[in-house]
VONU-179218 format. One line per 5 residues: for each residue x, y, z of C-alpha. Coordinates in pm, 1 decimal. Layout:
N
X Y Z  ... $
***
This chain:
151
9846.6 8301.8 4634.5  10100.3 8223.1 4914.9  10457.3 8196.1 4862.8  10452.7 7863.3 5005.4  10211.3 7737.7 4766.4 $
10381.7 7881.4 4466.2  10694.7 7704.8 4566.7  10545.5 7359.2 4655.6  10208.4 7367.5 4517.4  10314.8 7448.8 4173.0 $
10036.9 7748.4 4123.3  10068.6 7985.0 3852.5  10008.7 8354.0 3865.6  9733.3 8469.3 3630.5  9954.0 8696.9 3423.1 $
10172.9 8585.9 3178.5  10470.0 8812.5 3289.4  10694.4 8665.9 3587.4  10604.8 8778.2 3939.5  10863.9 9007.7 4116.6 $
10935.8 8748.9 4342.7  11074.9 8522.1 4077.7  11424.8 8562.4 4195.0  11332.9 8502.9 4563.5  11144.0 8194.4 4444.2 $
11432.7 8059.7 4221.8  11663.8 8089.9 4534.9  11431.2 7915.0 4746.3  11331.2 7651.2 4526.7  11715.1 7568.6 4490.2 $
11797.7 7584.9 4872.9  11478.6 7322.7 4919.6  11615.9 7114.5 4655.1  11973.1 7090.5 4791.4  11797.3 6991.0 5106.0 $
11614.8 6720.4 4946.0  11918.2 6597.5 4789.9  12118.1 6587.5 5103.6  11838.7 6401.1 5242.0  11844.7 6125.8 4997.9 $
11539.3 6252.2 4799.5  11676.6 6293.4 4475.4  11358.0 6264.4 4272.2  11201.0 6534.0 4444.2  11534.4 6719.9 4414.0 $
11535.5 6691.7 4056.0  11171.0 6858.7 4026.0  11253.0 7116.4 4220.9  11584.2 7185.5 4083.6  11399.8 7222.7 3741.4 $
11126.3 7473.2 3856.9  11427.6 7655.4 4021.1  11591.8 7676.0 3681.3  11259.3 7803.6 3521.9  11223.9 8058.8 3769.8 $
11602.2 8169.5 3747.6  11576.1 8211.6 3353.9  11242.7 8404.7 3413.4  11405.5 8623.1 3656.2  11761.7 8672.7 3536.8 $
11780.0 8548.6 3175.7  11895.2 8224.6 3040.1  12269.5 8296.0 3065.6  12289.6 8385.3 3429.0  12504.7 8236.1 3687.7 $
12189.2 8140.0 3917.2  12054.0 7934.4 3597.0  12391.5 7739.3 3561.9  12380.0 7687.9 3958.7  12058.3 7528.7 3923.8 $
12134.8 7315.8 3622.4  12436.1 7176.2 3815.1  12204.2 7094.4 4099.5  11957.4 6920.5 3827.9  12290.1 6696.3 3683.8 $
12391.1 6611.8 4056.9  12009.6 6519.2 4130.7  12039.0 6301.2 3796.6  12366.3 6139.9 3894.7  12245.9 6045.3 4215.6 $
11965.8 5864.9 4098.5  12173.2 5659.8 3855.9  12061.0 5843.5 3565.2  12412.6 5937.3 3420.5  12294.4 6008.4 3066.9 $
12051.0 6231.5 3185.2  12329.2 6448.8 3373.2  12501.7 6551.3 3032.1  12270.1 6813.4 2915.4  12242.7 7033.2 3238.4 $
12589.6 6980.1 3328.3  12703.3 7116.8 2980.2  12465.4 7384.6 2970.9  12571.9 7483.5 3330.2  12948.2 7472.1 3208.5 $
12856.2 7657.8 2915.6  12701.5 7967.9 3098.3  13005.5 7970.5 3380.2  13242.1 7989.8 3098.7  13074.2 8286.3 2952.4 $
13029.4 8447.6 3306.9  13313.4 8345.1 3491.1  13714.7 8303.6 3462.6  13818.5 7988.3 3334.7  14029.4 7919.6 3629.8 $
13727.7 8008.9 3889.7  13695.0 7721.8 4125.8  13337.4 7681.2 3994.7  13428.2 7656.3 3622.8  13701.8 7390.7 3752.8 $
13451.3 7176.6 3954.7  13194.8 7221.0 3668.6  13452.1 7071.9 3409.7  13567.7 6795.6 3659.8  13205.4 6684.0 3694.1 $
13147.2 6657.5 3298.0  13498.9 6484.9 3266.8  13381.7 6232.7 3548.8  13041.2 6171.1 3390.9  13217.5 6102.6 3060.8 $
13443.0 5868.2 3223.2  13117.5 5705.0 3399.2  12951.1 5667.6 3054.6  13281.7 5506.0 2889.3  13307.0 5802.9 2663.3 $
13660.0 5835.6 2716.7  13729.2 6048.8 2406.0  13479.1 6333.1 2510.4  13658.4 6319.3 2856.8  14002.6 6379.9 2724.2 $
13895.5 6636.9 2470.3  13686.6 6822.8 2721.5  14027.4 6815.8 2974.3  14243.8 6914.9 2653.8  14001.2 7192.5 2595.7 $
13998.3 7302.8 2943.3  14256.6 7552.9 3112.7  14592.3 7453.3 3218.3  14488.4 7472.3 3614.1  14174.1 7242.1 3499.1 $
14391.8 7012.9 3341.6  14634.4 7002.2 3636.6  14325.6 6903.9 3860.9  14199.2 6655.3 3645.2  14531.8 6479.5 3643.5 $
14574.8 6494.7 4026.5  14230.7 6333.6 4073.4  14232.4 5963.7 4204.6  14046.3 5773.2 3935.7  13868.1 5488.6 4119.4 $
13701.0 5340.3 3789.1 $
***
């Protein structure tokens, strides 16, 4: 089976073990998903982000930075489709992973918290937004307070 057919055709290897190219597949799927999202094809992007997440989990384990990255993309694809409630689960899991593997003041962690706070505001869950912000590092709280809330 060709590399491209595995990516877009969804063919599965015959054995139960992940192929040695799973990491490459995860990265390639992620990049394809990002391009689809940039082109306004959020539904297709969401599917590719889901597949990238599965490939990343198979290759790197459930709590790897690449898994968090693909989940973050999935959340963004959901938001791009107006499916705000569906963005919460992947964004929460992404943030959980990032906070385990990165410093709390890492820009990736800061942005992940901001994304989830904004989502809670969009969902009229202000208590959750405030609780998450208050539980975050001082740098994150400073960035959140500096945002221009256009709600």
